C-alpha positions in Angstrom: 190.2 161.1 0.6 186.8 159.6 -0.5 186.2 155.9 -0.9 184.0 153.9 -3.3 183.0 150.3 -3.4 184.9 148.0 -5.8 181.9 146.4 -7.4 180.6 143.3 -5.6 183.9 142.7 -3.8 182.8 144.8 -0.9 186.2 146.4 -0.7 186.3 150.2 -0.1 188.9 151.7 -2.3 190.3 155.2 -2.5 189.0 157.4 -5.5 192.8 157.8 -6.3 195.0 154.7 -6.6 198.7 154.3 -7.0 199.8 152.9 -10.3 203.0 150.8 -10.1 204.5 151.3 -13.6 206.8 154.2 -12.4 207.2 152.8 -8.9 210.3 151.0 -10.3 213.9 151.7 -11.2 212.5 152.7 -14.5 210.7 155.6 -13.1 212.2 156.6 -9.8 215.0 156.0 -7.5 214.2 153.2 -5.1 214.2 155.4 -1.9 212.1 158.2 -3.6 209.6 155.5 -4.8 209.3 154.3 -1.2 208.7 157.8 0.1 206.1 158.4 -2.6 204.2 155.3 -1.9 204.2 155.8 1.9 203.0 159.4 1.5 200.3 158.2 -0.7 199.1 155.8 2.1 199.4 158.6 4.7 197.0 160.8 2.4 194.4 157.9 2.2 195.3 156.1 -0.9 194.7 152.5 -0.3 194.7 150.7 -3.8 198.1 149.9 -5.2 198.4 148.3 -8.7 201.4 146.7 -10.2 202.4 144.0 -12.6 205.3 141.6 -13.3 205.8 143.4 -16.7 206.3 146.9 -15.0 210.1 146.5 -14.9 210.9 145.7 -11.2 207.8 147.4 -9.8 206.8 144.3 -7.7 210.2 144.3 -6.1 210.3 148.0 -5.4 206.8 147.9 -4.0 207.7 145.0 -1.8 210.5 147.2 -0.5 208.2 150.3 -0.1 205.4 148.5 1.5 207.4 146.3 3.9 206.4 147.1 7.4 203.7 149.7 6.7 200.9 150.0 9.3 198.2 151.5 7.1 195.8 149.0 5.5 196.0 148.7 1.7 194.5 146.7 -1.1 197.1 145.3 -3.6 196.6 144.2 -7.2 199.0 142.6 -9.5 198.8 140.8 -12.8 199.5 137.4 -14.4 202.0 137.0 -17.2 205.4 137.9 -18.5 207.4 135.3 -16.6 208.9 132.8 -16.8 210.2 133.3 -20.3 209.3 132.1 -22.8 205.9 132.8 -21.4 203.0 130.4 -22.2 199.5 131.5 -21.0 198.3 127.9 -21.1 201.1 126.4 -18.9 199.4 126.2 -15.5 202.6 125.3 -13.8 204.3 128.4 -15.2 201.4 130.6 -14.3 201.5 129.3 -10.8 205.3 130.1 -10.6 204.6 133.6 -11.8 202.2 134.1 -8.8 204.7 132.6 -6.4 207.3 135.0 -7.7 204.9 137.9 -7.3 204.2 136.9 -3.6 207.9 136.7 -3.0 208.8 140.1 -4.5 205.8 141.8 -2.9 206.5 140.1 0.5 202.9 139.0 0.7 201.1 135.7 1.5 198.1 136.7 -0.7 197.1 139.0 -3.5 193.8 141.0 -3.1 193.1 141.4 -6.7 194.8 139.2 -9.4 194.3 140.6 -13.0 194.8 138.8 -16.3 196.8 141.4 -18.1 195.9 142.0 -21.8 193.6 138.9 -22.3 193.0 139.9 -25.9 196.6 139.7 -27.0 197.3 136.8 -29.4 200.3 134.4 -29.4 202.1 134.1 -26.0 199.1 135.7 -24.2 196.4 133.6 -25.8 194.7 132.9 -22.4 191.6 131.3 -23.9 192.0 128.5 -26.5 188.2 128.4 -26.5 187.3 132.0 -27.8 183.6 131.2 -27.7 183.4 130.7 -24.0 186.6 132.4 -23.0 187.7 129.4 -21.0 191.2 128.0 -20.6 193.8 126.7 -18.1 194.2 130.2 -16.6 190.5 130.1 -15.5 191.1 126.8 -13.8 194.2 128.2 -12.0 192.3 131.3 -10.8 189.6 129.1 -9.3 192.3 127.0 -7.6 194.1 130.1 -6.3 190.9 131.5 -5.0 190.0 128.2 -3.1 193.5 128.2 -1.6 193.1 131.7 -0.4 196.2 132.9 -2.5 193.9 135.4 -4.3 190.8 137.1 -3.1 189.4 138.5 -6.3 190.1 138.2 -10.0 190.1 140.9 -12.8 190.6 141.7 -16.4 193.1 144.3 -17.7 193.5 145.7 -21.2 193.6 148.6 -23.5 191.2 147.4 -26.2 187.7 148.7 -26.1 185.9 146.0 -28.2 187.5 142.6 -27.3 187.5 143.1 -23.6 183.7 143.7 -23.1 183.0 140.1 -24.5 185.2 138.6 -21.7 183.7 141.0 -19.2 180.2 139.6 -20.2 181.1 136.1 -18.9 180.5 137.3 -15.5 183.5 135.4 -14.1 185.5 138.3 -13.0 185.3 140.8 -10.2 187.2 143.8 -11.4 188.1 145.3 -14.8 191.1 147.6 -15.4 190.8 149.6 -18.6 193.6 152.0 -19.7 194.3 154.5 -22.4 190.6 154.7 -23.4 189.0 156.7 -20.8 190.3 160.2 -20.3 189.6 163.8 -21.3 190.1 163.1 -25.0 190.0 159.3 -25.5 186.7 157.7 -24.4 186.2 154.6 -26.4 185.7 152.7 -23.1 182.3 154.3 -22.8 181.0 152.5 -26.0 181.1 148.9 -24.5 183.7 148.3 -21.7 182.1 150.6 -19.1 178.5 149.6 -19.8 179.2 145.9 -19.7 181.1 146.3 -16.6 178.4 148.1 -14.9 175.9 145.5 -16.0 178.1 142.8 -14.5 178.4 144.8 -11.2 182.2 144.8 -11.5 184.7 147.2 -9.9 186.1 149.5 -12.5 189.7 150.7 -12.4 190.9 153.4 -14.8 194.6 153.3 -15.8 196.6 156.1 -17.3 194.1 159.0 -16.8 196.9 161.3 -18.1 197.6 159.0 -21.2 201.1 158.4 -19.9 202.0 162.0 -20.1 200.0 163.3 -23.0 197.7 165.1 -20.5 200.4 165.9 -17.8 200.7 169.4 -19.1 199.9 171.7 -21.8 202.3 171.2 -24.8 201.3 174.5 -26.3 204.4 175.0 -28.5 204.2 171.6 -30.1 200.5 171.9 -30.6 200.9 175.2 -32.2 204.0 174.7 -34.3 205.3 171.1 -34.2 204.2 167.5 -33.6 203.7 166.8 -37.3 201.9 163.6 -36.5 199.0 165.5 -35.1 195.9 165.4 -37.3 194.3 168.8 -37.8 191.2 167.8 -35.9 193.4 166.6 -33.0 195.4 169.7 -33.0 192.2 171.8 -32.9 191.0 169.6 -30.1 194.1 170.1 -28.0 193.9 173.9 -28.5 190.3 174.0 -27.4 191.2 171.8 -24.4 194.0 174.1 -23.4 191.7 177.0 -23.6 189.3 175.4 -21.2 192.1 174.8 -18.8 193.1 178.5 -19.0 189.5 179.6 -18.5 189.0 177.4 -15.4 192.4 178.4 -13.9 193.3 174.7 -13.1 196.2 172.5 -14.2 195.6 169.9 -17.0 196.3 166.9 -14.7 193.7 168.1 -12.2 191.2 168.5 -14.9 192.0 165.0 -16.1 191.8 163.4 -12.7 188.6 165.1 -11.8 186.9 164.2 -15.0 187.5 160.5 -14.3 186.2 160.7 -10.6 183.1 162.5 -11.9 181.9 159.2 -13.2 180.1 157.5 -10.3 180.6 154.1 -11.8 184.5 154.3 -11.6 185.9 152.8 -8.4 189.3 154.2 -8.6 191.7 155.8 -11.0 195.4 155.1 -11.0 198.0 157.9 -10.8 201.5 157.4 -12.2 203.3 159.4 -9.6 207.0 159.2 -9.2 207.6 161.4 -6.3 206.1 162.8 -3.1 205.5 166.1 -4.8 203.4 164.4 -7.6 201.5 162.3 -5.1 200.6 165.4 -3.1 199.5 167.4 -6.2 197.2 164.5 -7.4 195.7 164.1 -4.0 194.9 167.8 -3.7 193.4 167.7 -7.2 190.9 164.9 -6.5 190.0 166.5 -3.1 188.2 169.2 -5.0 185.8 166.6 -6.1 183.8 165.9 -9.3 183.5 168.7 -12.0 180.3 170.7 -12.6 177.9 169.6 -15.2 178.7 172.5 -17.6 182.4 171.7 -17.5 181.7 168.0 -18.1 179.5 169.1 -21.1 182.3 171.1 -22.5 184.7 168.2 -22.2 182.3 166.0 -24.0 182.0 168.5 -26.8 185.8 168.6 -27.0 186.1 164.8 -27.0 183.6 164.6 -29.7 185.8 166.6 -32.1 187.9 163.4 -32.5 185.8 160.4 -31.5 188.3 157.8 -32.8 192.1 157.8 -32.9 193.5 158.9 -36.3 195.5 156.3 -38.2 198.8 158.0 -38.1 198.6 158.9 -34.4 201.0 156.9 -32.2 199.5 154.8 -29.4 201.4 157.0 -26.8 201.5 160.7 -28.0 205.3 161.4 -28.0 205.3 165.0 -27.0 209.1 166.0 -26.6 209.9 162.4 -27.7 210.9 160.9 -31.0 208.0 160.0 -33.3 208.3 156.3 -34.3 205.4 156.0 -36.7 201.7 155.1 -36.6 200.6 152.9 -33.7 203.8 153.1 -31.7 204.1 154.1 -28.2 
């Protein structure tokens, strides 16, 4: 396992991190989740990410990590509880952190991330959208001073609102998801450049697009998936041809693509089992991709530079299509 510096935090994080969405009763049986997490730590993974909104992930991770001897860096997020959630209620926000500490069996959080800062309504963190300041900013400063959190971060899926908040320079880490992978690269337009400018640690979430890049869905691309636009269909075919030519799996190509960017601190795997953890670690151990392969990936990505309107947010291969924009 290789390690990179998480921006200006000074923390050394593994190139491959553990995403917590599927480390929950939603994604894996609790004992299997514990085995997967502990195997990841044994193999050198030292960055673990979760959130209150990931079902019971915090509780399951608290169970899985209880008593481990390997050092690790833990990140969780703010929001989602108590319900009804109010992002400008400092008391409720503090109670959310207290709940996270209790569930995770920790006395501090290494990186606390504001999840989806661009979401309106109940997640309107910043009543002042010119300076991006609000009660949450005051609370983060208080928690830092108290030693409850070490570093702060921003997390989101939007490629154009998030960079403006990154530019304030008030956060240490940015987690961007669903917009930096083999075929979706909107984060390269503004999120990543601004994060690099600010010296932030950069965490990539969902490098496999929550399953869309987990394997080659050849039959659906060739004959089904009516929601696929013709350019996207052609793009998948060319990507699958590249995978065949290289003799690698699609997940390996996807993970190695992300770690080929030296500005990325860590990328999160959504592994549910020991087998998946071991496969992902073996993939990134092969290191970055060669420049000619990266050039071909960029050419493939350029075939569909922006998401077609009718395409759902999460590509539902082998799942029911619910309409444009839906997961």
